[in-house]
N, C-alpha and C positions, 0 to 999 in steps of 0.2 A: 364508556365514560359519559357522564351527563354533560350534554352540550352547553347548557347555561353556566355550569360551574367552570368549564374550560374557558368559555368566553369571559367570564368575570375575572378569572386569574390572569388571562392574557391582556385584558384591558387595564389591569392594575400594574402589570409589568411584563415585558417580554421574557420568555424563557430562553436561556442561552446554554449551549454546550459546545465543546470543541474537542478535537482529537488530532493527534499528529499523523504525518505521513511516514514513509520509510524508504530506506535503501536496502538492497538485499543481495544475498548470495545463495544459490541453491533453490531459487524460486522455480516453480513448476512442479517440484517434488512435493509441494503441499496439495497438489491435485490428486485425488484418490486413484485416478487412472494410472498414475505412476507409482504412488507409494504402496498400493496394495500388492501389485506383482513384485515390487522390489523390497518387500517387508523383511526379507531375510538379510538385507544389508543395513537395516535400521536407518532408513533415510531421515534426513532433517533439513531444515532451511534456517539460515542465519539471517536475521534482519536487525537493522539499527533504526530506531524511531528518531526522526528529525523534527526539530521545532519549526516546521512549516505547517502550522495548524489550520485545520478546516473548522470554521466556526459556523454553527447553525443557530439561528434565532427564530422563535415562533411568535407571530403577531396575530391579532384578531383580523378576521376577514369575513366576507359575505357567507352567511349560513348556507350549508349545502355545497360549498365550493372549496377548492384548494388551489392556491397559487404558489408557484415555486420560482424564485429569482436566484440565479447563480451567475457569478462572474464567468464570462466566456461562453454563455449559453443565452439564447433568447428566452425571456420570461414566458412561463406557460401557466395557463389557468383553465381548469376543467371542473365540471361537476364531480363531486367526490366519487360517485358510483360509475363514472365514465372516463376516469383518468387512464390513459394508455400506459402500459408498462414497457412497450417497445419504443418509447420516446427517449430522446437523449437524456432526459431527467426521469426516466421511468423508474429507476431504483428508488428514488425519493417518493414518488407516487405509490410505489408498492409498499414501502414502509408505512406510509400514512394509511393505506388500505388495510394493512394488518391490524392497526390499532383502531380502525373505523373512525378516524378523526376527520372533521371537516370544519369549515369556517376558520381556516388557518392559512396565513401567509408564511411560507417557509422561506427564509432568506439564508443563502449560503455564501460565505465569504472565505475564500481559500487563499492562504499565503503562497501556495504553490501554483505554478502555471496550469491552466486547464489541460487535462489529458496529457500530463507530463510523465506518466508511468511511475508515479510515486505512491499509488494507492489512494488517491484523493477521493474517488467515488466511494470506496469502502469506508474511509474515515468519515465522510459525510454521513453515510448510513449509520455508523456507530454513534456519531454525535447526535443525530436525529433521534435514534432510539433512546439514548441517555437523556436527551432533552424532554422527550415525551414522558419518560419514566419519572422525571422529577415532578410531573403532574400527579402521578399515581398515589403517592402517600397522602396528598391533600384530598384525594377522592376515596380514601380508604383502601387503596390497593397496596401492592408491595413494590419495593425498589429492586431493580434488576442487579444481579451480581455480575462481576466481570466475565466469568465464563458464559453466563446466559446472554449477556449483551453481544459478545463476540460470535457465539453460535447462532443467535437469532439473525444478526446482520448477515452472516454467511449464508444461512438457509434462505433468507429472502432474496439475496443477490443471486444465488444459484437457481432459484425458482423462476427468475425472469431473464437471466443472462442469455440463455439459448446455447451455452457451451459450458463444459465443466469448469468449476471455479475452485481456486485454492482458498486457504484459510489464513495465510500469513498476513495479509493486509489488515484484516479485522483484529488479529491478535496484537500487531504492533500498535494499532490505533487505540486499543483498549488498555494494554499494559504499559506501553512505552518501553524505554530502556534498550539494552543490547542483549539479544537473546538468541539461543538456538531453540528451534521448535521441532521436537521429535514427533513423527506422525504415527499414532497408534492405529493398527489395522485390525483390531478386534472390536467389533461394534458393541460388545457387552462390557467394555473396560471403562465405562464412564466417559469423561471428556476425551475427545479424539486426539489429544496432543499432550506432550510433556514439555514444560518450560524449563530451560536451563539458562540461567543468567551468566553471561560471559564477562562483563565488565561492571564493576560496582560504580555507583553514582559518583563517588569521590574521584574516580579516574576518567569520567566522561570528558572533562576538559582536555586532558592529555590526549585522548584518542582523537579528538577533533583536530588536533594539529597534524594528524596523519591522513586526513580525508579532504577530498575536493569533490564538488558536485556541480555539474553543468547542465543547463537546459539547452537543448540543441536548436530550439527555435521552431520546431514543427511538432504538432501533436502526434501521439502514437495511437495505434489501434490494436489493442492486445489480442482481440479475437483472431485476427489474421495470423499472427505468429503462433499463438497457442494452438490454433486449429491445425496448423501444419505439424507441430510437434506431436499433437495427439494422434493425428492420422498416421504419422510415421511410426509412433510407438505401438499403436494397435496392429499395424501390419508387420511388426517385428523388425522394422528398420531402425538402425542405430541404437538398439537396446544396450549393446555393450558400451556405447558412449554414455548412455544414461547411468549405467553402473559406475563408470568413471566419475561422472558428475557427483554421484553420492559420495564416493571416496574423497573427492576433492573438497566437498563441503565439510566433511568430517575434519579433514586436514586444516581447512580454513578456520573452523571453530576452535581447534586447539591453538592455532597460531595467534588468533585474536586474544584468547584467554591468557596466553603466555606473553602477550605484547611483542610478538615476533613479527613486526610489520613488513620487513623485507621478505620474509617467507610468505606472509599473507599475500603480498604483491605478486610473487611468482605463481602462487596457486590460482589467484584471480586470472592471471594472464593465460594459463593453461585452460581454465574453465571457459573463458571467453572464446578461445580458439576452437574448442569443441562445439560450442553453440553456433559459431559461424560456419563450421563445417556442415552442421545440420541445416542451418538456415542462413545462407550468405547475406540475405537482405535484412538481417536483424539490425545491422548498422548502416546508416546512410553515410554520405560523403563526410559530413562534419564529424559523425561518430567515429568513422575510421581514422580520421586525422587525430582526434582526441586520444583514441586508444594507442595509436602508433607513437605519439609524442610522449604519452605516459610510460610506455615500455622503454623508450630511449632513455628516460630518466630513472630506470629501474623501479618504476611504479607499476602497479597493476590497475587495469580499468575495465569496467563492464557496464552494460546497460542496466537500468533499473527495470524491474518487472519483466515483461515479455519483449521489451525493446521495440524496434520498428518505429523509432522516433522517441520523443520524450527526453529522458535524462541519461547522462553517463556519469558514473562516479568512479573515483580513484582512491587507492590506498597505497601507502609506502612510508618510508622513513621520513621524518618531519622535514629534514633538509631537502630531500628529493622532492617532496610535495611543494615546498617553498619555491624551488626552481621551476617546477612544472606550472605553477599558477599563472605567471605572465604569458607562458606559451599557450595555455588554454584560452586566456583572455584574447590573445591575438587571433587564434583560430575562430573563436566565437564571434569576433567583431565582423566577420565576413558575412554573417547572416542576421538579418533584422529580427530582433526579438530574442536571439540567442544570448545567453549570459551565464555567469557563475551565480550560484545560489549559496547563501550562507549556510554552513553546516554547524548547527548546534544540536547536540543530542538531547532528546526529550526524555525525561525520566518519569513524568507524571502520568502519561496516558490520557485517557478520556477524562474530561472535567466538565462539570455542569454547575449552573447557578442562575438565579433570576436576573 
């Protein structure tokens, strides 16, 4: 891209794009380490895009340099050809490197807490790609499609993460909505996923009455938990439990589609118990209290993403969720920074504009 044209565009107006985060069931199955060997079971992941959006804005900066500012992280500035990808903001620098852009200040503003296990880093990458892509038509290039945006964000993240990465975060960020994602294990079949919509937009508000979302007040580190699951799976440990997780995710998909929220709660409770058997540390003390209180009210609760901190979400009948809410507020009040997060389902996915 021609440097002077980019600078002129950004000086006239910042480029902005945003993408939602997600809560999920059946995460980890979106990692090829798992879904390739389990392909005979037709594995899927269910996620719900939530309107805790990550906004990325592009501003003019010193030629030859890139600066990234993001809530919860120390601002970082590097020469474009020397930006480290193993930095806490390395994914953002890696996306910038892919497009060979410089002279840009990338500002990230997320409505979700930093490192909350809601897929915020992936949604930031998706938003950044879409933001940069809005420059391309003005420069005679083409605009990215939704599949291309999701797959490129995943490919770049996988290239710098140092561990296998799943695809569900990028898909929720790009498409929004309430979906089951089936993982295709044939490299020649086109896009490696199939999207199945579970709840229509007109029923999103009703589903929101059946959900709670809590931030536990401490950041998560997905690599640590995912690495344990991957090592276990590669060594053939707990594979039968992962087969059960596949079946439970299918059952959860059907329950949500049929609006059987009590059944969905029971399924979530069983899946969380299986995950805790494999990795007892996946829930901290606050997380354990939240899960136990949810189950006492006949709700199900599980961690988002790979757990190990971050967020816990719950599903159940609307009246049960209503009773659970003050209990969760009381539990969360014991830790500074812990709090309930508003659950509004995002139906738009990634958005961009000047």
